[in-house]
TORKEMAR-363171 format. One record per residue (C-alpha): x negated, y, z negated; residue in one letter; residue number from 1. Coordinates in nm, 3 decimals, decimal comma, padded with zeros to 5 digits. Layout:
// TORKEMAR-363171
+---------+---------+---------+--------+-----+
:       X :       Y :       Z : residu : num :
+---------+---------+---------+--------+-----+
:       X :       Y :       Z :      a : NUM :
...
+---------+---------+---------+--------+-----+
This chain:
// TORKEMAR-363171
+---------+---------+---------+--------+-----+
:       X :       Y :       Z : residu : num :
+---------+---------+---------+--------+-----+
: -07,556 :  07,895 : -07,698 :      x :   1 :
: -07,430 :  08,016 : -08,023 :      x :   2 :
: -07,691 :  08,141 : -08,286 :      x :   3 :
: -07,630 :  08,203 : -08,649 :      x :   4 :
: -07,901 :  08,399 : -08,833 :      x :   5 :
: -07,900 :  08,371 : -09,231 :      x :   6 :
: -08,053 :  08,603 : -09,449 :      x :   7 :
: -07,981 :  08,750 : -09,775 :      x :   8 :
: -07,866 :  09,081 : -09,672 :      x :   9 :
: -07,848 :  09,291 : -09,356 :      x :  10 :
: -08,038 :  09,578 : -09,488 :      x :  11 :
: -08,244 :  09,678 : -09,777 :      x :  12 :
: -08,594 :  09,582 : -09,745 :      x :  13 :
: -08,856 :  09,408 : -09,473 :      x :  14 :
: -08,659 :  09,068 : -09,406 :      x :  15 :
: -08,323 :  09,230 : -09,363 :      x :  16 :
: -08,442 :  09,497 : -09,136 :      x :  17 :
: -08,623 :  09,218 : -08,928 :      x :  18 :
: -08,323 :  09,006 : -08,908 :      x :  19 :
: -08,105 :  09,283 : -08,824 :      x :  20 :
: -08,346 :  09,394 : -08,539 :      x :  21 :
: -08,349 :  09,009 : -08,394 :      x :  22 :
: -08,007 :  09,016 : -08,398 :      x :  23 :
: -07,990 :  09,346 : -08,182 :      x :  24 :
: -08,265 :  09,182 : -07,934 :      x :  25 :
: -08,090 :  08,849 : -07,901 :      x :  26 :
: -07,743 :  09,043 : -07,804 :      x :  27 :
: -07,934 :  09,239 : -07,542 :      x :  28 :
: -08,035 :  08,895 : -07,404 :      x :  29 :
: -07,671 :  08,801 : -07,392 :      x :  30 :
: -07,725 :  08,556 : -07,657 :      x :  31 :
: -07,409 :  08,456 : -07,902 :      x :  32 :
: -07,570 :  08,580 : -08,226 :      x :  33 :
: -07,409 :  08,601 : -08,543 :      x :  34 :
: -07,551 :  08,697 : -08,872 :      x :  35 :
: -07,455 :  08,521 : -09,221 :      x :  36 :
: -07,532 :  08,703 : -09,525 :      x :  37 :
: -07,463 :  08,728 : -09,924 :      x :  38 :
: -07,433 :  09,089 : -09,893 :      x :  39 :
: -07,324 :  09,320 : -09,615 :      x :  40 :
: -07,455 :  09,695 : -09,642 :      x :  41 :
: -07,403 :  09,753 : -09,274 :      x :  42 :
: -07,107 :  09,813 : -09,052 :      x :  43 :
: -07,270 :  09,559 : -08,776 :      x :  44 :
: -06,954 :  09,366 : -08,644 :      x :  45 :
: -07,167 :  09,022 : -08,581 :      x :  46 :
: -07,247 :  09,028 : -08,952 :      x :  47 :
: -07,003 :  08,836 : -09,202 :      x :  48 :
: -07,062 :  08,820 : -09,581 :      x :  49 :
: -07,003 :  08,522 : -09,785 :      x :  50 :
: -06,923 :  08,776 : -10,080 :      x :  51 :
: -06,646 :  09,014 : -09,931 :      x :  52 :
: -06,407 :  08,898 : -10,178 :      x :  53 :
: -06,379 :  09,021 : -10,519 :      x :  54 :
: -06,429 :  08,665 : -10,617 :      x :  55 :
: -06,719 :  08,659 : -10,382 :      x :  56 :
: -06,878 :  08,933 : -10,532 :      x :  57 :
: -06,828 :  08,804 : -10,902 :      x :  58 :
: -07,000 :  08,469 : -10,774 :      x :  59 :
: -07,275 :  08,632 : -10,613 :      x :  60 :
: -07,332 :  08,841 : -10,896 :      x :  61 :
: -07,344 :  08,537 : -11,129 :      x :  62 :
: -07,571 :  08,380 : -10,930 :      x :  63 :
: -07,827 :  08,647 : -10,917 :      x :  64 :
: -07,848 :  08,704 : -11,255 :      x :  65 :
: -07,809 :  08,340 : -11,343 :      x :  66 :
: -08,119 :  08,280 : -11,151 :      x :  67 :
: -08,349 :  08,585 : -11,242 :      x :  68 :
: -08,231 :  08,646 : -11,625 :      x :  69 :
: -08,353 :  08,276 : -11,743 :      x :  70 :
: -08,668 :  08,296 : -11,523 :      x :  71 :
: -08,759 :  08,682 : -11,656 :      x :  72 :
: -08,667 :  08,590 : -12,064 :      x :  73 :
: -08,833 :  08,213 : -12,054 :      x :  74 :
: -09,085 :  08,155 : -11,771 :      x :  75 :
: -09,232 :  08,490 : -11,623 :      x :  76 :
: -09,619 :  08,550 : -11,745 :      x :  77 :
: -09,593 :  08,931 : -11,725 :      x :  78 :
: -09,336 :  09,230 : -11,572 :      x :  79 :
: -09,531 :  09,231 : -11,248 :      x :  80 :
: -09,408 :  08,862 : -11,123 :      x :  81 :
: -09,032 :  08,886 : -11,217 :      x :  82 :
: -08,916 :  08,909 : -10,891 :      x :  83 :
: -09,250 :  08,748 : -10,749 :      x :  84 :
: -09,119 :  08,387 : -10,811 :      x :  85 :
: -08,780 :  08,218 : -10,706 :      x :  86 :
: -08,666 :  07,900 : -10,889 :      x :  87 :
: -08,362 :  07,883 : -10,611 :      x :  88 :
: -08,208 :  07,679 : -10,888 :      x :  89 :
: -07,826 :  07,848 : -10,794 :      x :  90 :
: -07,666 :  07,964 : -10,493 :      x :  91 :
: -07,370 :  07,934 : -10,228 :      x :  92 :
: -07,279 :  07,632 : -10,016 :      x :  93 :
: -07,230 :  07,783 : -09,659 :      x :  94 :
: -07,308 :  07,424 : -09,489 :      x :  95 :
: -06,910 :  07,444 : -09,389 :      x :  96 :
: -06,860 :  07,805 : -09,342 :      x :  97 :
: -06,732 :  07,886 : -08,983 :      x :  98 :
: -07,002 :  08,070 : -08,840 :      x :  99 :
: -07,228 :  07,782 : -08,962 :      x : 100 :
: -06,994 :  07,503 : -08,831 :      x : 101 :
: -06,949 :  07,694 : -08,485 :      x : 102 :
: -07,358 :  07,760 : -08,437 :      x : 103 :
: -07,541 :  07,574 : -08,182 :      x : 104 :
: -07,849 :  07,666 : -08,401 :      x : 105 :
: -07,922 :  07,757 : -08,726 :      x : 106 :
: -08,181 :  08,043 : -08,791 :      x : 107 :
: -08,307 :  08,088 : -09,138 :      x : 108 :
: -08,435 :  08,378 : -09,270 :      x : 109 :
: -08,531 :  08,502 : -09,644 :      x : 110 :
: -08,241 :  08,341 : -09,840 :      x : 111 :
: -08,350 :  08,430 : -10,194 :      x : 112 :
: -08,230 :  08,641 : -10,480 :      x : 113 :
: -07,949 :  08,369 : -10,562 :      x : 114 :
: -07,794 :  08,332 : -10,212 :      x : 115 :
: -07,870 :  07,952 : -10,145 :      x : 116 :
: -08,058 :  07,717 : -10,371 :      x : 117 :
: -08,258 :  07,441 : -10,248 :      x : 118 :
: -07,986 :  07,214 : -10,270 :      x : 119 :
: -07,797 :  07,476 : -10,057 :      x : 120 :
: -08,053 :  07,447 : -09,787 :      x : 121 :
: -08,075 :  07,096 : -09,812 :      x : 122 :
: -07,726 :  07,070 : -09,753 :      x : 123 :
: -07,778 :  07,291 : -09,431 :      x : 124 :
: -08,071 :  07,030 : -09,328 :      x : 125 :
: -07,809 :  06,758 : -09,328 :      x : 126 :
: -07,565 :  06,909 : -09,118 :      x : 127 :
: -07,771 :  06,792 : -08,843 :      x : 128 :
: -07,787 :  07,102 : -08,643 :      x : 129 :
: -08,134 :  07,222 : -08,514 :      x : 130 :
: -08,263 :  07,495 : -08,741 :      x : 131 :
: -08,535 :  07,763 : -08,708 :      x : 132 :
: -08,664 :  07,908 : -09,009 :      x : 133 :
: -08,839 :  08,248 : -08,999 :      x : 134 :
: -09,093 :  08,266 : -09,282 :      x : 135 :
: -09,105 :  08,646 : -09,452 :      x : 136 :
: -09,344 :  08,537 : -09,702 :      x : 137 :
: -09,489 :  08,187 : -09,865 :      x : 138 :
: -09,207 :  08,084 : -10,076 :      x : 139 :
: -09,065 :  07,801 : -09,806 :      x : 140 :
: -09,404 :  07,602 : -09,911 :      x : 141 :
: -09,489 :  07,682 : -10,239 :      x : 142 :
: -09,327 :  07,599 : -10,563 :      x : 143 :
: -09,144 :  07,889 : -10,610 :      x : 144 :
: -09,411 :  08,221 : -10,566 :      x : 145 :
: -09,342 :  08,437 : -10,249 :      x : 146 :
: -09,732 :  08,534 : -10,246 :      x : 147 :
: -09,983 :  08,329 : -10,412 :      x : 148 :
: -10,250 :  08,577 : -10,454 :      x : 149 :
: -10,572 :  08,351 : -10,492 :      x : 150 :
: -10,399 :  08,037 : -10,552 :      x : 151 :
: -10,409 :  07,758 : -10,343 :      x : 152 :
: -10,201 :  07,470 : -10,535 :      x : 153 :
: -09,943 :  07,479 : -10,295 :      x : 154 :
: -10,216 :  07,291 : -10,038 :      x : 155 :
: -10,166 :  06,973 : -10,280 :      x : 156 :
: -09,886 :  06,994 : -10,522 :      x : 157 :
: -09,788 :  07,297 : -10,717 :      x : 158 :
: -09,860 :  07,300 : -11,085 :      x : 159 :
: -10,055 :  07,539 : -11,348 :      x : 160 :
: -09,876 :  07,803 : -11,185 :      x : 161 :
: -10,099 :  08,151 : -11,288 :      x : 162 :
: -09,725 :  08,344 : -11,260 :      x : 163 :
: -09,553 :  08,136 : -11,559 :      x : 164 :
: -09,604 :  08,178 : -11,933 :      x : 165 :
: -09,695 :  07,821 : -12,005 :      x : 166 :
: -09,857 :  07,693 : -11,682 :      x : 167 :
: -09,934 :  07,321 : -11,685 :      x : 168 :
: -09,924 :  07,028 : -11,445 :      x : 169 :
: -09,535 :  06,978 : -11,468 :      x : 170 :
: -09,419 :  07,309 : -11,482 :      x : 171 :
: -09,167 :  07,508 : -11,309 :      x : 172 :
: -09,371 :  07,538 : -10,978 :      x : 173 :
: -09,463 :  07,180 : -10,972 :      x : 174 :
: -09,073 :  07,095 : -11,021 :      x : 175 :
: -09,004 :  07,346 : -10,751 :      x : 176 :
: -09,251 :  07,185 : -10,519 :      x : 177 :
: -09,113 :  06,835 : -10,587 :      x : 178 :
: -08,770 :  06,960 : -10,503 :      x : 179 :
: -08,856 :  07,117 : -10,177 :      x : 180 :
: -09,060 :  06,781 : -10,070 :      x : 181 :
: -08,729 :  06,568 : -10,136 :      x : 182 :
: -08,519 :  06,866 : -09,949 :      x : 183 :
: -08,737 :  06,838 : -09,669 :      x : 184 :
: -08,674 :  06,478 : -09,617 :      x : 185 :
: -08,354 :  06,577 : -09,465 :      x : 186 :
: -08,527 :  06,788 : -09,185 :      x : 187 :
: -08,503 :  06,609 : -08,863 :      x : 188 :
: -08,501 :  06,905 : -08,616 :      x : 189 :
: -08,671 :  07,201 : -08,783 :      x : 190 :
: -08,874 :  07,460 : -08,594 :      x : 191 :
: -09,101 :  07,704 : -08,872 :      x : 192 :
: -09,180 :  07,989 : -08,726 :      x : 193 :
: -09,394 :  08,284 : -08,908 :      x : 194 :
: -09,406 :  08,659 : -08,855 :      x : 195 :
: -09,785 :  08,637 : -08,812 :      x : 196 :
: -10,079 :  08,445 : -08,744 :      x : 197 :
: -10,222 :  08,470 : -09,080 :      x : 198 :
: -09,892 :  08,314 : -09,234 :      x : 199 :
: -09,908 :  08,027 : -08,996 :      x : 200 :
: -10,259 :  07,955 : -09,058 :      x : 201 :
: -10,162 :  07,930 : -09,421 :      x : 202 :
: -09,860 :  07,732 : -09,369 :      x : 203 :
: -10,026 :  07,448 : -09,179 :      x : 204 :
: -10,267 :  07,412 : -09,474 :      x : 205 :
: -09,948 :  07,347 : -09,718 :      x : 206 :
: -09,878 :  06,978 : -09,837 :      x : 207 :
: -09,494 :  07,059 : -09,755 :      x : 208 :
: -09,505 :  07,213 : -09,401 :      x : 209 :
: -09,847 :  07,069 : -09,223 :      x : 210 :
: -09,656 :  06,785 : -09,051 :      x : 211 :
: -09,380 :  07,045 : -08,875 :      x : 212 :
: -09,389 :  07,250 : -08,615 :      x : 213 :
: -09,540 :  07,585 : -08,675 :      x : 214 :
: -09,546 :  07,901 : -08,453 :      x : 215 :
: -09,635 :  08,268 : -08,498 :      x : 216 :
: -09,365 :  08,484 : -08,360 :      x : 217 :
: -09,390 :  08,867 : -08,453 :      x : 218 :
: -09,076 :  09,080 : -08,555 :      x : 219 :
: -08,904 :  09,309 : -08,301 :      x : 220 :
: -08,876 :  09,665 : -08,329 :      x : 221 :
: -08,689 :  09,921 : -08,115 :      x : 222 :
: -08,946 :  10,126 : -07,927 :      x : 223 :
: -08,661 :  10,364 : -07,827 :      x : 224 :
: -08,600 :  10,471 : -08,191 :      x : 225 :
: -08,930 :  10,433 : -08,294 :      x : 226 :
: -09,128 :  10,646 : -08,056 :      x : 227 :
: -09,334 :  10,949 : -08,047 :      x : 228 :
: -09,184 :  11,296 : -08,113 :      x : 229 :
: -09,267 :  11,647 : -08,175 :      x : 230 :
: -09,475 :  11,665 : -08,489 :      x : 231 :
: -09,389 :  12,038 : -08,559 :      x : 232 :
: -09,014 :  11,970 : -08,540 :      x : 233 :
: -09,024 :  11,670 : -08,762 :      x : 234 :
: -09,229 :  11,854 : -09,026 :      x : 235 :
: -08,985 :  12,149 : -09,042 :      x : 236 :
: -08,708 :  11,900 : -09,126 :      x : 237 :
: -08,876 :  11,857 : -09,466 :      x : 238 :
: -09,063 :  12,210 : -09,482 :      x : 239 :
: -09,405 :  12,048 : -09,414 :      x : 240 :
: -09,672 :  12,308 : -09,304 :      x : 241 :
: -09,786 :  12,199 : -08,947 :      x : 242 :
: -10,158 :  12,281 : -09,007 :      x : 243 :
: -10,184 :  12,024 : -09,285 :      x : 244 :
: -10,313 :  11,693 : -09,245 :      x : 245 :
: -10,084 :  11,488 : -09,363 :      x : 246 :
: -10,131 :  11,094 : -09,488 :      x : 247 :
: -09,816 :  10,898 : -09,510 :      x : 248 :
: -09,745 :  10,615 : -09,735 :      x : 249 :
: -09,476 :  10,388 : -09,829 :      x : 250 :
: -09,290 :  10,078 : -09,932 :      x : 251 :
: -08,970 :  09,944 : -10,051 :      x : 252 :
: -09,100 :  09,973 : -10,379 :      x : 253 :
: -09,424 :  10,137 : -10,422 :      x : 254 :
: -09,520 :  10,014 : -10,728 :      x : 255 :
: -09,490 :  09,620 : -10,586 :      x : 256 :
: -09,830 :  09,487 : -10,684 :      x : 257 :
: -09,882 :  09,349 : -10,355 :      x : 258 :
: -09,896 :  09,730 : -10,196 :      x : 259 :
: -10,204 :  09,843 : -10,352 :      x : 260 :
: -10,102 :  10,181 : -10,519 :      x : 261 :
: -10,417 :  10,154 : -10,736 :      x : 262 :
: -10,664 :  10,092 : -10,447 :      x : 263 :
: -10,479 :  10,414 : -10,276 :      x : 264 :
: -10,514 :  10,621 : -10,610 :      x : 265 :
: -10,897 :  10,498 : -10,596 :      x : 266 :
: -10,924 :  10,555 : -10,199 :      x : 267 :
: -10,807 :  10,912 : -10,219 :      x : 268 :
: -11,038 :  10,999 : -10,479 :      x : 269 :
: -11,338 :  10,883 : -10,289 :      x : 270 :
: -11,140 :  11,079 : -09,987 :      x : 271 :
: -11,164 :  11,412 : -10,188 :      x : 272 :
: -11,514 :  11,337 : -10,335 :      x : 273 :
: -11,697 :  11,224 : -10,065 :      x : 274 :
: -11,535 :  11,398 : -09,784 :      x : 275 :
: -11,570 :  11,774 : -09,882 :      x : 276 :
: -11,514 :  11,851 : -09,486 :      x : 277 :
: -11,161 :  11,770 : -09,508 :      x : 278 :
: -10,959 :  12,054 : -09,614 :      x : 279 :
: -10,551 :  12,097 : -09,641 :      x : 280 :
: -10,472 :  11,744 : -09,675 :      x : 281 :
: -10,161 :  11,665 : -09,834 :      x : 282 :
: -09,996 :  11,324 : -09,892 :      x : 283 :
: -09,650 :  11,235 : -09,807 :      x : 284 :
: -09,491 :  10,939 : -10,014 :      x : 285 :
: -09,158 :  10,723 : -09,931 :      x : 286 :
: -08,987 :  10,428 : -10,135 :      x : 287 :
: -08,848 :  10,350 : -10,465 :      x : 288 :
: -09,069 :  10,496 : -10,775 :      x : 289 :
: -08,949 :  10,432 : -11,083 :      x : 290 :
: -09,257 :  10,538 : -11,300 :      x : 291 :
: -09,530 :  10,619 : -11,062 :      x : 292 :
: -09,689 :  10,969 : -11,141 :      x : 293 :
: -09,774 :  11,146 : -10,814 :      x : 294 :
: -09,996 :  11,373 : -10,998 :      x : 295 :
: -10,232 :  11,094 : -11,038 :      x : 296 :
: -10,358 :  11,183 : -10,683 :      x : 297 :
: -10,582 :  11,443 : -10,585 :      x : 298 :
: -10,401 :  11,579 : -10,299 :      x : 299 :
: -10,062 :  11,773 : -10,254 :      x : 300 :
: -09,782 :  11,533 : -10,273 :      x : 301 :
: -09,407 :  11,556 : -10,114 :      x : 302 :
: -09,227 :  11,268 : -10,255 :      x : 303 :
: -08,926 :  11,120 : -10,029 :      x : 304 :
: -08,792 :  10,874 : -10,237 :      x : 305 :
: -08,594 :  10,579 : -10,075 :      x : 306 :
: -08,528 :  10,659 : -09,700 :      x : 307 :
: -08,242 :  10,475 : -09,541 :      x : 308 :
: -08,187 :  10,639 : -09,214 :      x : 309 :
: -08,409 :  10,472 : -08,924 :      x : 310 :
: -08,395 :  10,811 : -08,771 :      x : 311 :
: -08,545 :  10,945 : -09,046 :      x : 312 :
: -08,803 :  10,687 : -09,086 :      x : 313 :
: -08,920 :  10,746 : -08,725 :      x : 314 :
: -08,951 :  11,145 : -08,800 :      x : 315 :
: -09,171 :  11,064 : -09,096 :      x : 316 :
: -09,422 :  10,834 : -08,910 :      x : 317 :
: -09,422 :  11,122 : -08,640 :      x : 318 :
: -09,504 :  11,402 : -08,895 :      x : 319 :
: -09,831 :  11,220 : -09,017 :      x : 320 :
: -10,153 :  11,220 : -08,886 :      x : 321 :
: -10,190 :  10,853 : -09,043 :      x : 322 :
: -10,012 :  10,582 : -09,199 :      x : 323 :
: -10,205 :  10,428 : -09,478 :      x : 324 :
: -10,104 :  10,046 : -09,625 :      x : 325 :
: -10,338 :  09,965 : -09,906 :      x : 326 :
: -10,145 :  09,629 : -09,931 :      x : 327 :
: -10,334 :  09,337 : -10,053 :      x : 328 :
: -10,077 :  09,070 : -09,942 :      x : 329 :
: -09,864 :  09,112 : -09,662 :      x : 330 :
: -09,739 :  08,922 : -09,400 :      x : 331 :
: -09,623 :  09,187 : -09,102 :      x : 332 :
: -09,496 :  09,468 : -09,288 :      x : 333 :
: -09,231 :  09,679 : -09,071 :      x : 334 :
: -09,372 :  10,004 : -09,169 :      x : 335 :
: -09,721 :  09,921 : -08,990 :      x : 336 :
: -09,556 :  09,835 : -08,678 :      x : 337 :
: -09,309 :  10,159 : -08,690 :      x : 338 :
: -09,565 :  10,366 : -08,744 :      x : 339 :
: -09,750 :  10,242 : -08,460 :      x : 340 :
: -09,476 :  10,231 : -08,228 :      x : 341 :
: -09,426 :  10,608 : -08,297 :      x : 342 :
: -09,805 :  10,691 : -08,225 :      x : 343 :
: -09,916 :  10,701 : -08,579 :      x : 344 :
: -10,275 :  10,559 : -08,637 :      x : 345 :
: -10,295 :  10,312 : -08,949 :      x : 346 :
: -10,547 :  10,287 : -09,195 :      x : 347 :
: -10,518 :  09,904 : -09,387 :      x : 348 :
: -10,728 :  09,647 : -09,536 :      x : 349 :
: -10,794 :  09,366 : -09,306 :      x : 350 :
: -10,580 :  09,139 : -09,493 :      x : 351 :
: -10,280 :  08,886 : -09,412 :      x : 352 :
: -10,094 :  08,945 : -09,075 :      x : 353 :
: -10,204 :  09,348 : -09,073 :      x : 354 :
: -10,506 :  09,284 : -08,783 :      x : 355 :
: -10,216 :  09,134 : -08,551 :      x : 356 :
: -10,142 :  09,495 : -08,518 :      x : 357 :
: -10,395 :  09,731 : -08,608 :      x : 358 :
: -10,718 :  09,716 : -08,394 :      x : 359 :
: -11,018 :  09,852 : -08,568 :      x : 360 :
: -11,118 :  10,167 : -08,433 :      x : 361 :
: -10,892 :  10,101 : -08,141 :      x : 362 :
: -10,526 :  10,243 : -08,313 :      x : 363 :
: -10,699 :  10,264 : -08,671 :      x : 364 :
: -10,913 :  10,123 : -08,896 :      x : 365 :
: -10,942 :  09,786 : -09,088 :      x : 366 :
: -11,112 :  09,844 : -09,410 :      x : 367 :
: -11,294 :  09,593 : -09,619 :      x : 368 :
: -11,054 :  09,409 : -09,847 :      x : 369 :
: -11,017 :  09,578 : -10,156 :      x : 370 :
: -11,304 :  09,835 : -10,097 :      x : 371 :
: -11,180 :  10,169 : -10,162 :      x : 372 :
: -11,509 :  10,346 : -10,026 :      x : 373 :
: -11,419 :  10,173 : -09,646 :      x : 374 :
: -11,058 :  10,287 : -09,722 :      x : 375 :
: -11,175 :  10,616 : -09,741 :      x : 376 :
: -11,406 :  10,633 : -09,456 :      x : 377 :
: -11,136 :  10,481 : -09,253 :      x : 378 :
: -10,908 :  10,754 : -09,331 :      x : 379 :
: -11,162 :  11,020 : -09,267 :      x : 380 :
: -11,225 :  10,882 : -08,953 :      x : 381 :
: -10,867 :  10,892 : -08,825 :      x : 382 :
: -10,776 :  11,231 : -08,982 :      x : 383 :
: -11,131 :  11,400 : -08,778 :      x : 384 :
: -11,167 :  11,153 : -08,470 :      x : 385 :
: -11,239 :  11,370 : -08,142 :      x : 386 :
: -11,045 :  11,045 : -07,969 :      x : 387 :
: -10,684 :  11,136 : -08,198 :      x : 388 :
: -10,499 :  11,136 : -07,850 :      x : 389 :
: -10,651 :  10,779 : -07,758 :      x : 390 :
: -10,590 :  10,657 : -08,096 :      x : 391 :
: -10,221 :  10,733 : -08,066 :      x : 392 :
: -10,192 :  10,611 : -07,729 :      x : 393 :
: -10,363 :  10,265 : -07,827 :      x : 394 :
: -10,111 :  10,275 : -08,101 :      x : 395 :
: -09,820 :  10,281 : -07,868 :      x : 396 :
: -09,944 :  10,054 : -07,621 :      x : 397 :
: -10,037 :  09,817 : -07,900 :      x : 398 :
: -09,633 :  09,794 : -07,979 :      x : 399 :
: -09,528 :  09,798 : -07,608 :      x : 400 :
: -09,742 :  09,491 : -07,504 :      x : 401 :
: -09,655 :  09,279 : -07,815 :      x : 402 :
: -09,350 :  09,346 : -07,997 :      x : 403 :
: -09,061 :  09,472 : -07,792 :      x : 404 :
: -08,701 :  09,334 : -07,838 :      x : 405 :
: -08,722 :  09,207 : -07,518 :      x : 406 :
: -09,037 :  09,029 : -07,574 :      x : 407 :
: -08,958 :  08,879 : -07,933 :      x : 408 :
: -08,629 :  08,766 : -07,799 :      x : 409 :
: -08,798 :  08,577 : -07,489 :      x : 410 :
: -09,005 :  08,378 : -07,714 :      x : 411 :
: -08,729 :  08,274 : -07,988 :      x : 412 :
: -08,511 :  08,189 : -07,672 :      x : 413 :
: -08,730 :  07,950 : -07,581 :      x : 414 :
: -08,789 :  07,822 : -07,912 :      x : 415 :
: -08,406 :  07,750 : -07,937 :      x : 416 :
: -08,386 :  07,565 : -07,593 :      x : 417 :
: -08,667 :  07,364 : -07,710 :      x : 418 :
: -08,512 :  07,238 : -08,025 :      x : 419 :
: -08,181 :  07,215 : -07,848 :      x : 420 :
: -08,336 :  06,974 : -07,550 :      x : 421 :
: -08,424 :  06,717 : -07,907 :      x : 422 :
+---------+---------+---------+--------+-----+
């Protein structure tokens, strides 16, 4: 069985990391797997880039800016949604590429940012090859947004989109919905996978996907790399006091509206005010930060910027007493799974796919949605609990029981075999 994974890149975000981990997991199960990307960032030999040549790089850059700049200039309601909506009106036709032509199964992942247009996806559907499509956000069944917020227009026909400068019945989101509806007419043997039970439930309510097969399969994780380690040695690497209580927070872009930085500020202020018994607390932050002033946080801050090494990421989780994610919209964030795999309890809002990983009071704390007081209570619970060893052991066990390479690969192999029989 030959499987080709298709993703915009092979590193540099949640979906690329998840896709690369699946490639490794399938490889371990002796699956003949390749990955086709627009931009190759790793040295992995099984990854092929359509933009490897000089002219390919020129084309890919043009596609990105041709899709993004008109949207930013003429359509985006505000700065915060500039990358939250993808028209997918330009891309690269990969339907005749060798790794596509030679595959028994095509497995789409996140293909935006100018890689594949809606027309390009339709050409893949028209090849007649069995297709699995893993959804890392909501884009596949909306008129263009990646996360809809409180909007439910995707359950009928999109339009009057809150992300657009001039929303209306026939706006850009409605035309995007119509293009996808036409695209799916070519879908003869497609199996949709979501990374979380939450996203599966939402997808099943959508007008575009409600008649397709949809199953939730989590992302895999390397439990040998992300594993419990020596906290003291991990802290020594970054000169962090071994006696401090460390709260860890991070994201690819910490100012992404979905990651909830404002809720983190509120929660930490409440933690400081309501729990004077906590002493010597510090915050470790990782990820891109263009403009957030860390002095707004009420505790000492260690800022790590972007961490590209997976080994360093594992060390960060190991040096922390708790990992926090105040995300208000998220599918199955890799950071939560990575923290749990390292035995670090997690505090998060009870939203999205996070409850698939965090069991309340067992391996972390699920706070009431957007309630900073409860989020602060969760941090306090983990930092002061007399069951810290139990919380840590449960965190690790949750991953070993549900998210290992072997478990996830077997589930995907079963999907591949089911669509090959059709």
